C-alpha positions as a Markdown table, in Angstrom:
| # | Residue | x | y | z |
|---|---|---|---|---|
| 1 | Met | -31.8 | 19.3 | -26.6 |
| 2 | His | -27.7 | 19.2 | -25.9 |
| 3 | Arg | -28.3 | 16.3 | -24.6 |
| 4 | Arg | -30.4 | 14.8 | -27.6 |
| 5 | Thr | -27.7 | 16.0 | -29.6 |
| 6 | Ile | -24.8 | 14.2 | -28.3 |
| 7 | Ser | -26.7 | 11.0 | -27.9 |
| 8 | Glu | -27.2 | 11.1 | -31.8 |
| 9 | Phe | -23.7 | 12.1 | -31.9 |
| 10 | Ser | -23.1 | 8.5 | -30.1 |
| 11 | His | -25.4 | 6.6 | -32.1 |
| 12 | Ser | -24.1 | 8.2 | -35.5 |
| 13 | Lys | -20.3 | 7.1 | -34.4 |
| 14 | Arg | -21.2 | 3.7 | -32.7 |
| 15 | Val | -22.6 | 2.6 | -36.3 |
| 16 | Arg | -19.6 | 4.3 | -38.1 |
| 17 | Cys | -17.2 | 2.2 | -36.1 |
| 18 | Glu | -19.6 | -1.5 | -37.0 |
| 19 | Leu | -19.1 | -0.7 | -40.8 |
| 20 | Asn | -16.0 | 0.2 | -40.4 |
| 21 | Pro | -13.4 | -1.6 | -38.0 |
| 22 | Ile | -10.5 | -0.2 | -38.8 |
| 23 | Leu | -12.2 | 3.4 | -37.9 |
| 24 | Phe | -13.2 | 1.8 | -34.4 |
| 25 | Phe | -9.2 | 0.9 | -33.6 |
| 26 | Ala | -7.9 | 4.0 | -34.4 |
| 27 | Ser | -11.0 | 5.8 | -32.5 |
| 28 | Arg | -10.1 | 3.7 | -29.3 |
| 29 | Arg | -7.6 | 5.1 | -26.5 |
| 30 | Ser | -6.4 | 1.6 | -25.5 |
| 31 | Phe | -4.2 | -0.5 | -27.5 |
| 32 | Thr | -3.4 | -3.9 | -28.6 |
| 33 | Ile | -0.4 | -5.7 | -27.2 |
| 34 | Gly | 0.4 | -9.5 | -26.9 |
| 35 | Gly | -2.1 | -10.7 | -29.1 |
| 36 | Glu | -5.2 | -10.9 | -31.2 |
| 37 | Gly | -8.3 | -9.9 | -28.5 |
| 38 | Val | -6.4 | -8.0 | -25.6 |
| 39 | Asp | -6.5 | -5.0 | -24.6 |
| 40 | Asp | -4.5 | -2.8 | -22.0 |
| 41 | Pro | -8.0 | -1.0 | -19.6 |
| 42 | Pro | -8.4 | 2.2 | -20.3 |
| 43 | Tyr | -6.4 | 5.6 | -18.7 |
| 44 | Ala | -6.3 | 5.8 | -15.3 |
| 45 | Asp | -4.8 | 8.5 | -13.3 |
| 46 | Val | -3.5 | 8.1 | -10.0 |
| 47 | Pro | -4.6 | 8.4 | -7.2 |
| 48 | Arg | -4.7 | 12.6 | -5.9 |
| 49 | Pro | -4.5 | 13.5 | -2.1 |
| 50 | Cys | -6.7 | 15.6 | -0.9 |
| 51 | Ser | -6.5 | 19.8 | -2.3 |
| 52 | Arg | -6.8 | 20.8 | 1.2 |
| 53 | Lys | -5.5 | 19.4 | 4.6 |
| 54 | Ser | -9.0 | 20.5 | 6.1 |
| 55 | Glu | -11.0 | 17.6 | 4.3 |
| 56 | Arg | -11.5 | 14.5 | 5.5 |
| 57 | Lys | -10.3 | 11.2 | 3.5 |
| 58 | Pro | -13.2 | 9.5 | 1.1 |
| 59 | Tyr | -15.3 | 6.8 | 2.9 |
| 60 | Pro | -14.3 | 3.3 | 0.9 |
| 61 | Thr | -17.8 | 2.3 | 2.3 |
| 62 | Pro | -20.8 | 4.5 | 1.7 |
| 63 | Met | -21.8 | 6.7 | 5.1 |
| 64 | Lys | -25.5 | 4.8 | 4.4 |
| 65 | Ile | -24.1 | 1.2 | 4.5 |
| 66 | Leu | -22.3 | 2.1 | 7.5 |
| 67 | Ile | -25.4 | 3.3 | 9.1 |
| 68 | Arg | -27.3 | 0.4 | 8.1 |
| 69 | Arg | -24.9 | -2.2 | 8.9 |
| 70 | Ala | -24.6 | -0.4 | 12.9 |
| 71 | Lys | -28.7 | -0.7 | 13.3 |
| 72 | Glu | -28.3 | -4.3 | 12.1 |
| 73 | Glu | -25.7 | -5.0 | 14.7 |
| 74 | Arg | -28.4 | -3.1 | 17.2 |
| 75 | Glu | -30.9 | -5.4 | 16.2 |
| 76 | Val | -29.7 | -8.4 | 16.8 |
| 77 | Arg | -27.3 | -7.3 | 19.5 |
| 78 | Lys | -31.3 | -5.8 | 21.4 |
| 79 | Ala | -33.1 | -9.7 | 20.1 |
| 80 | Gln | -30.0 | -11.5 | 21.9 |
| 81 | Pro | -27.7 | -9.8 | 24.6 |
| 82 | Cys | -25.7 | -13.2 | 25.5 |
| 83 | Arg | -24.8 | -14.8 | 22.3 |
| 84 | Val | -21.6 | -16.8 | 21.0 |
| 85 | Leu | -19.5 | -15.0 | 18.3 |
| 86 | Glu | -19.2 | -17.6 | 15.3 |
| 87 | Asp | -17.8 | -16.0 | 12.1 |
| 88 | Pro | -13.9 | -15.1 | 12.5 |
| 89 | Pro | -11.6 | -13.1 | 12.9 |
| 90 | Asp | -14.7 | -11.0 | 14.8 |
| 91 | Asn | -15.0 | -14.0 | 17.6 |
| 92 | Gly | -11.0 | -14.7 | 18.3 |
| 93 | Leu | -10.2 | -17.3 | 16.3 |
| 94 | Leu | -7.9 | -17.3 | 12.7 |
| 95 | Val | -9.5 | -17.8 | 9.3 |
| 96 | Pro | -7.8 | -21.2 | 8.7 |
| 97 | Glu | -7.7 | -20.2 | 4.8 |
| 98 | Leu | -5.6 | -17.3 | 5.5 |
| 99 | Ile | -3.0 | -18.7 | 7.8 |
| 100 | Gly | -1.0 | -20.1 | 4.4 |
| 101 | Val | -1.8 | -16.0 | 2.3 |
| 102 | Ala | -0.4 | -14.6 | 5.9 |
| 103 | His | 3.0 | -16.5 | 6.2 |
| 104 | Gln | 3.4 | -15.7 | 2.0 |
| 105 | Val | 2.9 | -11.7 | 2.7 |
| 106 | Tyr | 5.2 | -11.9 | 5.5 |
| 107 | Gln | 8.1 | -13.5 | 3.5 |
| 108 | Ala | 7.2 | -11.8 | 0.5 |
| 109 | Gln | 7.7 | -8.3 | 2.5 |
| 110 | Gln | 10.9 | -9.4 | 3.5 |
| 111 | Ser | 11.9 | -10.5 | 0.0 |
| 112 | Leu | 11.0 | -6.7 | -0.5 |
| 113 | Leu | 12.6 | -4.9 | 1.7 |
| 114 | His | 15.9 | -7.0 | 0.6 |
| 115 | Gly | 15.5 | -6.9 | -3.0 |
| 116 | Ile | 15.6 | -3.3 | -3.0 |
| 117 | Arg | 18.5 | -2.9 | -0.4 |
| 118 | Lys | 20.4 | -4.1 | -3.6 |
| 119 | Leu | 18.4 | -2.6 | -6.3 |
| 120 | Ile | 19.2 | 1.3 | -4.6 |
| 121 | Asp | 23.0 | 0.2 | -5.2 |
| 122 | Val | 23.4 | 0.0 | -8.4 |
| 123 | Ile | 20.1 | 2.2 | -9.8 |
| 124 | Pro | 20.6 | 5.6 | -7.6 |
| 125 | Val | 17.1 | 7.0 | -6.2 |
| 126 | Gln | 16.7 | 10.9 | -5.7 |
| 127 | Arg | 14.3 | 12.5 | -3.2 |
| 128 | Cys | 13.5 | 16.1 | -2.6 |
| 129 | Arg | 14.9 | 17.8 | 0.3 |
| 130 | Phe | 12.4 | 20.0 | 1.2 |
| 131 | Cys | 9.5 | 17.9 | 0.4 |
| 132 | Phe | 8.4 | 14.1 | -0.2 |
| 133 | Glu | 8.8 | 13.9 | -4.2 |
| 134 | Val | 11.0 | 10.6 | -5.3 |
| 135 | His | 13.0 | 10.2 | -8.2 |
| 136 | Ile | 13.7 | 6.5 | -9.9 |
| 137 | Gly | 17.3 | 8.0 | -12.7 |
| 138 | Arg | 20.4 | 9.1 | -12.4 |
| 139 | Val | 19.8 | 12.9 | -12.5 |
| 140 | Gly | 16.1 | 14.2 | -10.6 |
| 141 | His | 13.1 | 15.2 | -13.5 |
| 142 | Asp | 12.4 | 19.2 | -13.7 |
| 143 | Ile | 8.7 | 18.6 | -13.1 |
| 144 | Arg | 7.9 | 21.8 | -11.0 |
| 145 | Thr | 5.7 | 20.0 | -8.0 |
| 146 | Cys | 7.3 | 20.9 | -5.2 |
| 147 | Thr | 5.4 | 22.0 | -2.4 |
| 148 | Gly | 8.2 | 22.4 | 0.8 |
| 149 | Pro | 9.0 | 25.6 | 2.4 |
| 150 | Lys | 10.0 | 28.2 | 0.4 |
| 151 | Ser | 9.3 | 26.8 | -3.0 |
| 152 | Gly | 8.2 | 29.6 | -4.5 |
| 153 | Leu | 11.6 | 31.6 | -4.4 |
| 154 | Arg | 12.7 | 28.4 | -6.4 |
| 155 | Ser | 9.8 | 28.3 | -8.8 |
| 156 | Ala | 8.4 | 25.1 | -7.3 |
| 157 | Lys | 11.2 | 23.4 | -8.5 |
| 158 | His | 13.0 | 20.2 | -6.6 |
| 159 | Val | 15.9 | 19.9 | -5.1 |
| 160 | Trp | 17.2 | 16.2 | -5.3 |
| 161 | Arg | 20.0 | 14.0 | -3.0 |
| 162 | Lys | 20.1 | 10.7 | -3.1 |
| 163 | Gly | 17.3 | 8.8 | -1.2 |
| 164 | Gly | 16.5 | 4.9 | 0.9 |
| 165 | Val | 14.3 | 2.6 | 0.7 |
| 166 | Glu | 11.8 | 3.8 | 2.8 |
| 167 | Asp | 11.8 | 6.3 | 0.2 |
| 168 | Val | 10.9 | 3.9 | -2.3 |
| 169 | Val | 8.1 | 2.3 | 0.1 |
| 170 | Tyr | 7.2 | 3.5 | 2.9 |
| 171 | Phe | 5.2 | 1.2 | 5.8 |
| 172 | Pro | 3.7 | 3.2 | 8.6 |
| 173 | Lys | 3.5 | 1.6 | 12.2 |
| 174 | Cys | 1.2 | 0.8 | 14.3 |
| 175 | Phe | 1.3 | -0.6 | 17.5 |
| 176 | His | 1.3 | -4.4 | 18.4 |
| 177 | Leu | -1.6 | -5.7 | 19.9 |
| 178 | Cys | -1.5 | -8.9 | 22.3 |
| 179 | Asp | -5.3 | -9.7 | 22.2 |
| 180 | Arg | -7.0 | -8.3 | 19.4 |
| 181 | Val | -10.2 | -8.9 | 20.5 |
| 182 | Gly | -9.7 | -8.8 | 24.6 |
| 183 | Lys | -7.8 | -5.8 | 24.5 |
| 184 | Pro | -8.0 | -4.3 | 21.3 |
| 185 | Arg | -7.5 | -0.2 | 22.0 |
| 186 | Val | -4.0 | 1.0 | 23.5 |
| 187 | Gly | -4.4 | 3.8 | 26.3 |
| 188 | His | -2.6 | 7.3 | 25.5 |
| 189 | Asp | -0.9 | 5.9 | 29.1 |
| 190 | Glu | 0.0 | 2.8 | 27.5 |
| 191 | Arg | 1.9 | 4.4 | 24.8 |
| 192 | Phe | 5.2 | 4.1 | 25.5 |
| 193 | Asn | 5.1 | 0.3 | 26.9 |
| 194 | Val | 3.5 | -1.0 | 23.5 |
| 195 | Gln | 5.6 | -1.6 | 20.5 |
| 196 | Arg | 5.3 | -0.2 | 17.3 |
| 197 | Ile | 5.7 | -2.2 | 14.7 |
| 198 | Pro | 4.6 | -2.0 | 10.7 |
| 199 | Ala | 1.0 | -2.2 | 9.7 |
| 200 | Ile | 1.6 | -4.6 | 7.1 |
| 201 | Leu | 3.8 | -7.0 | 9.8 |
| 202 | Glu | 0.8 | -6.3 | 12.4 |
| 203 | Leu | -1.7 | -7.9 | 10.1 |
| 204 | Cys | 0.4 | -10.7 | 9.2 |
| 205 | Ile | 0.9 | -11.6 | 12.9 |
| 206 | Gln | -3.3 | -11.4 | 13.4 |
| 207 | Ala | -3.8 | -13.1 | 10.9 |
| 208 | Gly | -1.3 | -16.0 | 11.5 |
| 209 | Val | 2.3 | -15.9 | 11.4 |
| 210 | Asp | 3.6 | -16.3 | 15.1 |
| 211 | Leu | 6.9 | -14.5 | 16.2 |
| 212 | Val | 8.5 | -14.8 | 19.1 |
| 213 | Lys | 9.8 | -11.2 | 19.3 |
| 214 | Tyr | 6.1 | -10.1 | 18.9 |
| 215 | Pro | 3.4 | -12.9 | 21.5 |
| 216 | Thr | 0.1 | -12.9 | 20.8 |
| 217 | Lys | -2.9 | -14.5 | 22.3 |
| 218 | Arg | -4.2 | -17.5 | 19.8 |
| 219 | Arg | -7.5 | -18.8 | 21.4 |
| 220 | Thr | -9.4 | -22.3 | 21.3 |
| 221 | Arg | -12.8 | -20.7 | 22.2 |
| 222 | Pro | -14.9 | -18.6 | 20.0 |
| 223 | Val | -15.7 | -15.5 | 22.7 |
| 224 | Tyr | -19.0 | -14.3 | 24.3 |
| 225 | Cys | -20.3 | -11.0 | 23.2 |
| 226 | Ile | -22.6 | -9.6 | 26.0 |
| 227 | Glu | -25.1 | -6.8 | 25.9 |
| 228 | Gly | -21.7 | -5.2 | 23.3 |
| 229 | Arg | -18.7 | -6.1 | 25.6 |
| 230 | Ile | -16.6 | -9.4 | 24.8 |
| 231 | Val | -15.9 | -11.3 | 27.6 |
| 232 | Asp | -13.0 | -14.8 | 27.2 |
| 233 | Phe | -13.7 | -17.7 | 29.2 |
| 234 | Glu | -10.4 | -18.9 | 28.4 |
| 235 | Pro | -8.2 | -21.1 | 31.1 |
| 236 | Glu | -5.8 | -19.3 | 33.4 |
| 237 | Thr | -3.2 | -21.2 | 31.0 |
| 238 | Glu | -3.0 | -19.1 | 28.4 |
| 239 | Lys | -2.0 | -16.2 | 30.3 |
| 240 | Asp | 0.8 | -18.5 | 31.6 |
| 241 | Glu | 1.9 | -19.0 | 27.3 |
| 242 | Met | 1.9 | -15.4 | 27.0 |
| 243 | Arg | 4.6 | -15.0 | 29.7 |
| 244 | Arg | 6.8 | -17.7 | 28.6 |
| 245 | Asn | 6.5 | -16.3 | 25.3 |
| 246 | Leu | 7.9 | -12.8 | 26.2 |
| 247 | Glu | 10.5 | -14.5 | 28.1 |
| 248 | Glu | 11.4 | -15.5 | 24.9 |
| 249 | Ser | 11.6 | -12.6 | 23.0 |
| 250 | Asp | 15.0 | -11.8 | 23.9 |
| 251 | Leu | 15.9 | -15.7 | 22.1 |
| 252 | Gly | 13.8 | -14.8 | 19.2 |
| 253 | Thr | 15.6 | -11.3 | 18.3 |
| 254 | Lys | 19.0 | -12.8 | 18.0 |
| 255 | Thr | 17.6 | -15.9 | 15.9 |
| 256 | Glu | 15.9 | -13.3 | 13.4 |
| 257 | Glu | 19.1 | -11.1 | 13.3 |
| 258 | Met | 21.2 | -14.7 | 12.2 |
| 259 | Lys | 18.7 | -15.6 | 9.5 |
| 260 | Arg | 19.0 | -12.3 | 8.2 |
| 261 | Asp | 22.5 | -12.3 | 8.4 |
| 262 | Ser | 22.0 | -15.6 | 6.1 |
| 263 | Asn | 20.3 | -14.7 | 3.9 |
| 264 | Ser | 21.9 | -11.4 | 3.0 |
| 265 | Gln | 25.5 | -13.5 | 2.4 |
| 266 | Asp | 23.0 | -15.9 | 0.4 |
| 267 | Leu | 22.1 | -13.8 | -2.0 |
| 268 | Ser | 25.5 | -12.0 | -2.3 |
| 269 | His | 26.5 | -15.4 | -3.1 |
| 270 | Phe | 23.9 | -15.3 | -5.8 |
| 271 | Leu | 24.9 | -11.8 | -7.3 |
| 272 | Lys | 28.8 | -12.7 | -7.5 |
| 273 | His | 28.7 | -16.5 | -9.5 |
| 274 | Ser | 25.5 | -15.7 | -11.6 |
| 275 | Asn | 26.2 | -18.0 | -14.3 |
| 276 | Asn | 24.7 | -15.0 | -16.5 |
| 277 | Gly | 27.0 | -11.8 | -16.0 |
| 278 | Glu | 26.0 | -9.4 | -14.2 |
| 279 | Glu | 23.6 | -7.8 | -16.0 |
| 280 | Met | 21.6 | -11.0 | -16.0 |
| 281 | Ser | 21.6 | -10.9 | -12.7 |
| 282 | Leu | 20.5 | -7.7 | -12.1 |
| 283 | Lys | 17.7 | -8.2 | -14.2 |
| 284 | Glu | 16.4 | -11.5 | -12.2 |
| 285 | Leu | 16.6 | -9.4 | -9.0 |
| 286 | Ser | 14.9 | -6.9 | -10.4 |
| 287 | Thr | 12.3 | -9.7 | -11.5 |
| 288 | Thr | 12.1 | -11.5 | -8.3 |
| 289 | Thr | 11.5 | -8.2 | -6.5 |
| 290 | Leu | 8.5 | -6.9 | -8.3 |
| 291 | Glu | 7.1 | -10.7 | -7.4 |
| 292 | Ser | 7.6 | -10.0 | -4.0 |
| 293 | Trp | 5.9 | -6.9 | -4.2 |
| 294 | Ile | 2.6 | -7.9 | -6.7 |
| 295 | Gln | 2.5 | -11.1 | -3.9 |
| 296 | Met | 2.6 | -9.2 | -0.9 |
| 297 | Ile | 0.1 | -6.6 | -2.0 |
| 298 | Ser | -2.8 | -9.4 | -3.7 |
| 299 | Gly | -2.2 | -11.7 | -0.6 |
| 300 | Ala | -2.2 | -8.2 | 2.2 |
| 301 | Lys | -5.6 | -7.3 | 0.0 |
| 302 | Arg | -7.3 | -11.2 | 0.9 |
| 303 | Ile | -6.5 | -10.6 | 4.5 |
| 304 | Phe | -7.7 | -7.0 | 4.4 |
| 305 | Asp | -10.9 | -8.5 | 3.1 |
| 306 | Lys | -12.1 | -10.4 | 6.6 |
| 307 | Tyr | -9.1 | -8.4 | 8.6 |
| 308 | Ser | -10.2 | -4.8 | 9.7 |
| 309 | Val | -7.7 | -1.9 | 9.2 |
| 310 | Gln | -8.2 | 1.8 | 10.9 |
| 311 | Thr | -7.1 | 4.9 | 10.0 |
| 312 | Cys | -7.3 | 8.7 | 10.5 |
| 313 | Gly | -9.4 | 11.0 | 8.5 |
| 314 | Tyr | -7.0 | 13.6 | 8.5 |
| 315 | Cys | -3.5 | 12.4 | 8.7 |
| 316 | Pro | -2.0 | 9.0 | 8.1 |
| 317 | Glu | -2.1 | 6.8 | 11.4 |
| 318 | Val | -3.4 | 3.6 | 11.2 |
| 319 | Gln | -4.5 | 1.1 | 13.5 |
| 320 | Val | -4.5 | -2.7 | 12.0 |
| 321 | Gly | -7.7 | -4.2 | 14.6 |
| 322 | Pro | -11.0 | -3.7 | 15.0 |
| 323 | Lys | -10.7 | -0.2 | 17.0 |
| 324 | Gly | -8.3 | 2.6 | 16.8 |
| 325 | His | -6.3 | 3.6 | 19.8 |
| 326 | Lys | -7.0 | 6.2 | 22.3 |
| 327 | Leu | -3.9 | 8.2 | 21.9 |
| 328 | Arg | -4.3 | 12.0 | 21.7 |
| 329 | Met | -1.6 | 12.9 | 19.6 |
| 330 | Cys | -3.4 | 14.1 | 16.3 |
| 331 | Lys | -2.4 | 17.1 | 15.2 |
| 332 | Ala | -4.3 | 17.3 | 11.8 |
| 333 | Ser | -7.3 | 19.9 | 11.2 |
| 334 | Lys | -9.9 | 20.0 | 13.7 |
| 335 | His | -8.2 | 17.7 | 16.5 |
| 336 | Gln | -9.2 | 20.6 | 19.2 |
| 337 | Ser | -12.1 | 19.5 | 18.8 |
| 338 | Arg | -11.9 | 15.7 | 19.0 |
| 339 | Asn | -9.3 | 16.5 | 22.2 |
| 340 | Gly | -6.1 | 15.1 | 20.2 |
| 341 | Leu | -7.7 | 11.7 | 19.2 |
| 342 | His | -7.9 | 10.7 | 15.8 |
| 343 | Ala | -10.8 | 10.3 | 13.8 |
| 344 | Trp | -11.2 | 6.4 | 13.1 |
| 345 | Gln | -12.4 | 5.3 | 9.7 |
| 346 | Glu | -12.3 | 2.2 | 7.7 |
| 347 | Ala | -8.6 | 2.1 | 5.7 |
| 348 | Thr | -7.6 | 1.2 | 1.9 |
| 349 | Met | -4.5 | -0.1 | 0.7 |
| 350 | Asp | -2.6 | 2.6 | 0.3 |
| 351 | Asp | -3.0 | 4.0 | 4.2 |
| 352 | Leu | -1.2 | 0.3 | 5.0 |
| 353 | Val | 1.4 | 0.0 | 1.9 |
| 354 | Gly | 2.2 | 3.5 | 1.3 |
| 355 | Pro | 3.3 | 3.0 | -2.8 |
| 356 | Asn | 5.0 | 6.6 | -3.2 |
| 357 | Tyr | 3.5 | 7.2 | -7.1 |
| 358 | Val | 6.7 | 8.3 | -9.1 |
| 359 | Trp | 6.8 | 9.3 | -12.9 |
| 360 | His | 7.8 | 6.9 | -15.2 |
| 361 | Val | 11.1 | 7.6 | -17.7 |
| 362 | Gln | 10.5 | 5.4 | -20.5 |
| 363 | Asp | 14.2 | 6.1 | -21.8 |
| 364 | Gln | 16.8 | 6.9 | -19.1 |
| 365 | Asp | 19.6 | 8.0 | -22.4 |
| 366 | Arg | 17.1 | 11.5 | -23.5 |
| 367 | Pro | 16.9 | 14.4 | -21.2 |
| 368 | Ala | 14.9 | 15.1 | -18.0 |
| 369 | Leu | 11.5 | 15.0 | -18.0 |
| 370 | Asp | 10.7 | 18.3 | -18.8 |
| 371 | Asn | 7.7 | 20.1 | -16.7 |
| 372 | Ser | 5.9 | 21.7 | -20.1 |
| 373 | Leu | 5.5 | 17.8 | -21.4 |
| 374 | Lys | 4.6 | 16.5 | -17.9 |
| 375 | Arg | 0.6 | 15.6 | -19.2 |
| 376 | Tyr | 2.6 | 12.8 | -21.3 |
| 377 | Tyr | 4.1 | 11.3 | -18.7 |
| 378 | Gly | 2.6 | 8.6 | -16.5 |
| 379 | Lys | 3.1 | 7.2 | -13.5 |
| 380 | Ala | 3.8 | 4.3 | -11.3 |
| 381 | Pro | 4.6 | 2.8 | -7.4 |
| 382 | Ala | 8.1 | 3.5 | -6.6 |
| 383 | Val | 8.8 | -0.3 | -6.1 |
| 384 | Val | 7.1 | -0.5 | -10.1 |
| 385 | Glu | 9.8 | 2.1 | -11.6 |
| 386 | Leu | 12.6 | 0.7 | -9.6 |
| 387 | Cys | 12.4 | -2.9 | -11.2 |
| 388 | Val | 11.3 | -2.3 | -14.4 |
| 389 | Gln | 14.3 | -0.4 | -14.7 |
| 390 | Gly | 15.9 | -2.8 | -13.8 |
| 391 | Gly | 15.4 | -5.5 | -16.3 |
| 392 | Ala | 11.6 | -6.8 | -15.1 |
| 393 | Pro | 8.7 | -6.3 | -17.1 |
| 394 | Ile | 6.0 | -4.3 | -16.7 |
| 395 | Pro | 3.4 | -5.9 | -15.4 |
| 396 | Val | -0.3 | -5.3 | -16.8 |
| 397 | Gln | -2.4 | -3.6 | -14.1 |
| 398 | Tyr | 0.2 | -0.6 | -14.1 |
| 399 | Arg | 0.4 | -0.6 | -18.0 |
| 400 | Ser | -2.8 | 2.2 | -18.0 |
| 401 | Val | -1.8 | 4.4 | -15.4 |
| 402 | Met | 2.6 | 4.1 | -17.2 |
| 403 | Arg | 0.6 | 5.7 | -20.2 |
| 404 | Leu | 3.4 | 3.2 | -22.1 |
| 405 | Asp | 1.4 | 4.1 | -26.0 |
| 406 | Val | 2.1 | 7.7 | -25.4 |
| 407 | Val | 5.1 | 9.0 | -27.3 |
| 408 | Pro | 6.0 | 12.5 | -25.0 |
| 409 | Pro | 7.0 | 15.3 | -27.9 |
| 410 | Glu | 10.4 | 16.9 | -28.2 |
| 411 | Arg | 10.1 | 20.4 | -26.0 |
| 412 | Asp | 10.4 | 22.0 | -29.6 |
| 413 | Glu | 7.3 | 20.2 | -30.7 |
| 414 | Val | 5.1 | 21.3 | -27.7 |
| 415 | Asp | 2.8 | 24.0 | -29.4 |
| 416 | Leu | 2.3 | 21.8 | -32.7 |
| 417 | Val | 0.4 | 19.1 | -30.8 |
| 418 | Ala | -3.1 | 19.7 | -30.3 |
C-alpha cells in the first residue's frame, strides 16, 4: 500500500510538471548554466572511507565476474596448455595506441608538480597537525572533523600548520619492475634492492615511457604461456641491453636534474615578464596547472583500463603490474592471518593518485567555515580548489561535488532553514 501511494504521487507530480514547465524547473535539484538545455549533473558526494578499519575496500569488479573470469581462464589453460599470448600488454608487448598517452601523462604530472610548487607560495595551504585534514586558504576552517590523537579533548577541532606539495596531491609509491611479465613479483628479501617510485610514473614506464634512470625490458616477441607459467624465448642480447641501461642510470639522473633546473628557470622567467601583470600570470599558471591535472587523470584512466594495478584491501599499498609483491609488511586489519602479506585486489583511480578532498570556499573574504553549516558546503580535490582560488575556471565534472548553487545561510539564520 505504501509503494502504491508513492508511485501514484510520483505519477501525479510528473503530470503536473508536464502541464506547468515552470514548476518542473523549480523542483529540479540541478540548475541550468551556460545556455539552454545544459544542466549540471545531480549532487554527488565525495567517496567516503571505510567507517571501520577492519572493513575491506569494495571490489571495483563484482566477485561473481571475477570468479567467472577465473573459470574461463582455467578452461582455456586446460584446452591449450601451450599457447602464445596474443593480447598486449599480457604478452609483454606495448599497446601502440597508449604509448603517446603515457608520454602525455608523464609530462602532465611533471607540469602539475611544478605548478603546485609555485602556487603554494602565493596561496597558503593549511594542514592539521594531528590528522590528514587539509584546507586551502589563509585561515583554517572550524569544522570539527579531527580524528587525531586526543581529538576528544579539543572537541575534534583541527590545529593548523603550514602544508606542502605532498598535502595537495599524494602519489603513492610502488616497486619498479624491470620485467613486468618475466618477473612480476618482488620478494620479501629483495625489498632493499628494488627501487620505489611513484605509481603513476611506474604506470607510464610500463605503458611506453623510456627513462634511463629506470630501465625496463622491452620485448619484440610475445611470450608463451605453458601450463600457467610465462616462458620467454627472447635472445640473450636483451639482457646485455638491460645491463647497459643500468650502467647509464647515473648519467640519466644528471640529465634529468639539468632539465628540471631549466624548466624552473623558464617558469620563473614567465612569471617575471608577464605582459598582463602579476594577477594575470597567477591566473594563467592556475589554469595551466588545472589543465595538467585533468589531462593526467584522463590519460591515466585510459592506461588504467589496459594495464593492471593492484592495491591492498586493507592498507594504501599499491603495486603496478599483473600481480602484487610478496613483502610481509602489511600492518592493517587481519594481517596476522595473512602472515603480514597484503590482500591484493584490483585498484581504483583514487588508489593510484590520492586527490585529497578539501572543503570548497566560495568567498575568501567571508569568515571561516562554520561547523553548524557543514552540510551546505561542497568539496573538491585539493588541486582543483588550489587552482580555482588562483583564478582558474571551475571544471564541469567538479561542479556537482562543489555545490556551487547552494547558498549557505548565516550563522544566525541556521534555525530558520528547514
